C-alpha positions as CSV (number, residue, x, y, z in Angstrom):
1,X,272.1,168.7,-0.8
2,X,268.6,170.5,0.7
3,X,268.7,171.4,4.6
4,X,265.8,171.8,6.4
5,X,266.1,175.2,8.0
6,X,264.4,177.8,10.1
7,X,263.8,181.0,9.0
8,X,262.3,184.2,10.6
9,X,259.1,184.1,8.2
10,X,258.8,187.9,8.7
11,X,262.4,188.5,7.5
12,X,262.1,186.1,4.3
13,X,258.6,187.7,3.0
14,X,260.4,190.9,3.4
15,X,263.1,189.6,0.9
16,X,260.4,187.9,-1.0
17,X,258.2,191.4,-1.4
18,X,261.9,193.1,-2.8
19,X,262.1,190.4,-5.3
20,X,258.7,188.4,-5.9
21,X,259.6,186.5,-8.6
22,X,263.0,185.2,-7.1
23,X,262.3,181.5,-5.4
24,X,262.7,181.5,-1.1
25,X,265.6,179.4,-2.2
26,X,267.2,181.6,-4.5
27,X,267.0,184.2,-1.8
28,X,268.8,181.6,0.6
29,X,271.3,180.8,-1.7
30,X,271.7,184.7,-3.1
31,X,271.8,185.8,0.9
32,X,274.6,182.8,1.7
33,X,276.8,183.7,-1.2
34,X,276.6,187.7,-0.4
35,X,277.5,186.3,3.2
36,X,280.7,184.2,2.1
37,X,281.5,186.8,0.3
38,X,281.7,189.7,3.0
39,X,283.4,187.3,5.4
40,X,286.2,186.3,3.2
41,X,286.8,189.9,2.6
42,X,286.8,191.0,6.1
43,X,289.1,188.3,6.9
44,X,291.5,189.8,3.9
45,X,291.4,193.3,5.5
46,X,292.1,191.6,8.6
47,X,295.2,190.3,7.2
48,X,295.9,192.9,5.3
49,X,295.5,195.3,8.1
50,X,297.6,192.5,11.0
51,X,300.5,192.4,8.0
52,X,300.8,196.3,8.5
53,X,300.7,196.4,11.8
54,X,303.6,193.9,12.1
55,X,305.2,196.4,9.8
56,X,304.7,198.7,12.3
57,X,302.7,201.0,9.4
58,X,299.6,202.6,11.6
59,X,297.8,205.3,11.7
60,X,295.8,207.2,14.7
61,X,292.4,205.8,16.0
62,X,290.6,209.4,14.6
63,X,292.2,209.1,11.3
64,X,291.1,204.8,11.4
65,X,287.6,205.3,12.7
66,X,287.0,208.4,9.8
67,X,288.1,206.3,7.3
68,X,285.8,203.3,8.5
69,X,283.0,205.5,8.7
70,X,283.4,206.6,5.3
71,X,283.3,203.0,4.1
72,X,280.2,202.4,6.4
73,X,278.7,205.4,4.5
74,X,279.5,203.9,0.9
75,X,278.6,200.6,2.0
76,X,275.2,202.3,3.0
77,X,274.6,204.6,-0.4
78,X,275.4,201.2,-2.4
79,X,272.9,199.1,0.0
80,X,270.2,202.2,-0.6
81,X,270.7,202.1,-4.4
């Protein structure tokens, strides 16, 4: 099924510049797959956290924020590789 989309042309051109051999369709499909995967992962992590909270298995806010910052730094490092 083909669905017409309005996409920011500067954003699309930047993506094409990163992989000149990829088609516009391939770039959009890859982006959507990655978006879905990340959303599913986030949903799973939220469910795990909610279950831990229900069990009373909690950590203090400072420890949680440090763990989140480390995870964010790790993601950023992976993205820049």
